[in-house]
C-alpha positions as CSV (number, residue, x, y, z in Angstrom):
1,M,-15.3,-35.9,29.5
2,L,-14.6,-32.3,30.7
3,G,-15.1,-33.2,34.3
4,I,-17.9,-30.6,34.8
5,S,-21.5,-30.8,35.8
6,V,-24.4,-30.7,33.3
7,S,-25.6,-27.4,34.8
8,L,-22.1,-25.9,34.4
9,Y,-21.9,-27.1,30.8
10,N,-25.4,-25.7,30.0
11,G,-24.3,-22.4,31.6
12,L,-21.3,-22.3,29.3
13,E,-23.4,-23.2,26.3
14,T,-26.0,-20.5,26.9
15,G,-23.5,-17.8,27.8
16,K,-24.6,-17.6,31.5
17,R,-21.1,-18.8,32.5
18,R,-17.9,-17.6,31.1
19,M,-15.3,-19.9,29.5
20,N,-12.0,-19.9,31.3
21,E,-8.6,-21.3,30.7
22,T,-9.3,-24.6,32.4
23,Y,-12.4,-25.4,30.4
24,L,-10.7,-24.3,27.2
25,E,-7.7,-26.6,27.8
26,G,-10.1,-29.5,28.6
27,L,-12.0,-28.9,25.3
28,A,-8.7,-28.6,23.4
29,K,-7.5,-31.9,24.8
30,I,-10.7,-33.7,23.8
31,F,-10.5,-32.4,20.2
32,G,-6.7,-32.9,19.9
33,L,-6.0,-29.2,19.4
34,S,-4.3,-26.5,21.3
35,A,-6.3,-24.0,23.3
36,S,-5.3,-21.2,20.9
37,D,-6.9,-23.2,18.0
38,L,-10.3,-22.8,19.7
39,I,-10.1,-19.0,20.1
40,I,-11.5,-17.1,17.1
41,E,-10.2,-13.6,17.0
42,A,-11.8,-10.9,14.9
43,R,-9.4,-10.0,12.2
44,P,-9.3,-6.6,10.5
45,T,-10.8,-6.3,7.0
46,V,-9.9,-4.5,3.8
47,A,-12.5,-3.2,1.3
48,I,-12.6,-4.8,-2.2
49,A,-13.0,-1.9,-4.6
50,G,-13.9,-4.1,-7.5
51,R,-12.1,-5.8,-10.3
52,V,-9.0,-4.9,-12.3
53,G,-8.1,-6.1,-15.8
54,A,-5.2,-8.4,-16.5
55,G,-6.0,-8.5,-20.2
56,A,-9.7,-8.2,-19.7
57,R,-11.2,-4.7,-20.2
58,V,-12.6,-3.8,-16.9
59,P,-14.2,-0.3,-16.2
60,V,-12.7,1.6,-13.3
61,F,-13.3,-0.4,-10.1
62,D,-14.2,2.2,-7.5
63,A,-17.8,1.0,-7.7
64,Y,-18.6,1.4,-4.0
65,E,-18.6,4.3,-1.6
66,K,-15.5,4.2,0.5
67,G,-15.6,1.0,2.6
68,D,-19.2,0.1,1.6
69,G,-18.3,-2.7,-0.8
70,P,-17.4,-6.3,-0.1
71,Q,-14.6,-7.0,2.4
72,V,-11.8,-9.5,2.7
73,E,-10.0,-10.5,5.9
74,A,-6.7,-8.6,6.0
75,P,-3.7,-11.0,5.3
76,P,-1.5,-11.5,8.3
77,G,1.2,-8.8,8.6
78,L,-0.6,-6.3,6.4
79,S,-2.1,-3.3,8.2
80,P,-5.5,-2.5,6.7
81,H,-5.1,1.3,7.1
82,G,-5.1,3.1,3.8
83,V,-5.2,-0.3,1.9
84,V,-7.7,-1.3,-0.8
85,A,-8.0,-4.6,-2.6
86,V,-9.1,-5.5,-6.2
87,E,-9.8,-8.8,-7.8
88,V,-7.9,-9.8,-10.9
89,S,-9.9,-10.5,-14.1
90,G,-8.1,-12.0,-17.0
91,D,-4.8,-13.9,-17.6
92,S,-2.3,-11.4,-19.1
93,M,-0.3,-11.3,-15.8
94,E,0.0,-15.1,-15.4
95,P,1.9,-16.9,-14.0
96,V,2.3,-14.1,-11.3
97,Y,-1.3,-13.1,-10.9
98,S,-4.3,-15.3,-11.9
99,A,-8.0,-14.6,-12.3
100,G,-9.6,-14.3,-8.9
101,D,-6.4,-13.3,-7.0
102,L,-6.7,-10.3,-4.8
103,L,-4.2,-7.4,-5.1
104,F,-3.7,-5.0,-2.2
105,Y,-2.5,-1.5,-2.8
106,S,-2.4,2.0,-1.3
107,R,-2.8,5.2,-3.4
108,I,-0.3,7.6,-2.1
109,A,-0.9,10.1,-4.9
110,P,-4.6,10.1,-5.8
111,D,-4.3,11.4,-9.4
112,A,-0.7,10.8,-10.4
113,V,1.9,8.3,-11.5
114,P,4.7,8.7,-8.9
115,D,8.3,8.0,-10.1
116,D,8.7,5.2,-7.6
117,V,6.0,3.0,-9.4
118,I,8.0,2.8,-12.7
119,G,9.2,-0.7,-13.3
120,H,6.9,-2.2,-10.7
121,M,3.6,-4.2,-10.8
122,C,0.9,-1.6,-10.4
123,V,-2.9,-1.2,-10.2
124,C,-3.7,1.7,-12.5
125,E,-6.4,3.6,-14.3
126,D,-6.2,4.9,-17.8
127,L,-7.8,8.0,-19.1
128,N,-10.6,6.0,-20.6
129,G,-11.6,4.8,-17.1
130,M,-10.3,1.2,-17.4
131,G,-8.6,-0.4,-14.4
132,W,-5.5,-2.5,-15.1
133,V,-2.8,-4.5,-13.3
134,K,0.4,-4.3,-15.3
135,Q,4.1,-3.6,-14.9
136,V,4.4,0.2,-15.6
137,K,7.3,1.5,-17.7
138,R,7.9,4.9,-19.2
139,G,6.5,5.4,-22.7
140,S,7.9,7.3,-25.7
141,E,7.1,10.7,-24.3
142,R,6.3,12.4,-21.0
143,G,2.8,11.4,-19.6
144,L,2.7,8.1,-21.6
145,F,3.4,4.7,-20.1
146,N,3.9,1.2,-21.4
147,L,1.8,-1.4,-19.6
148,I,3.7,-4.6,-19.7
149,S,1.9,-8.0,-19.6
150,L,3.8,-10.9,-18.1
151,N,2.0,-13.7,-20.0
152,P,4.0,-14.2,-23.3
153,G,0.7,-14.7,-25.1
154,A,-0.7,-11.4,-24.0
155,E,-0.1,-8.0,-25.6
156,T,1.7,-5.1,-24.1
157,M,-0.1,-1.8,-24.2
158,W,2.2,1.0,-25.6
159,D,2.1,4.7,-24.8
160,V,-1.0,4.7,-22.6
161,P,-1.9,7.9,-20.7
162,L,-2.6,7.0,-17.1
163,K,-4.8,8.9,-14.6
164,W,-3.0,7.2,-11.7
165,A,-0.9,4.2,-10.7
166,A,-0.1,2.5,-7.3
167,R,2.3,-0.3,-6.6
168,V,0.9,-3.7,-5.6
169,R,1.8,-4.2,-2.0
170,L,0.7,-7.8,-1.7
171,A,-0.9,-10.4,-4.0
172,W,-3.1,-12.9,-2.3
173,P,-4.1,-16.1,-4.2
174,A,-7.9,-16.6,-4.5
175,E,-7.8,-19.8,-2.5
176,F,-6.4,-18.0,0.6
177,A,-8.8,-15.0,0.6
178,R,-11.6,-15.0,3.2
179,K,-14.3,-12.7,1.8
180,M,-16.7,-11.3,4.4
């Protein structure tokens, strides 16, 4: 089918011979694919720090040493540098985020709530060590924040002191995530 000898095929199979463009195109034709479909490129990965609560009470998610936890293949177009992922637990942010979805974020200010996160979907930690995904709005006084749930059946958390908050850069539905 490929138009090559058995010994050449065996050499390709055992790694004694290198695959070249001609052989790759022949295989692609046999399988009805393009040659690029047969090439598996190593994709960069992002560390999954743990889980974050969307209604569920989840202890702070930095459960692993930096980079030692589970990994997920970085979504196309997202540089993995300085990015961390967390898995959503709960349903208070539905229909936008569902349980099992992965949220990618970067903490620019390690222990702060920067002004530019106000009004946006954020991954955050409260002073009790709980991790949340919520829309962050200013509370009734300085240093307090309202954590807004999107699901109409879920409760908003009023006047919560936060340790830090970081905007969600990308939400990746659970069915698209390739955990490593």
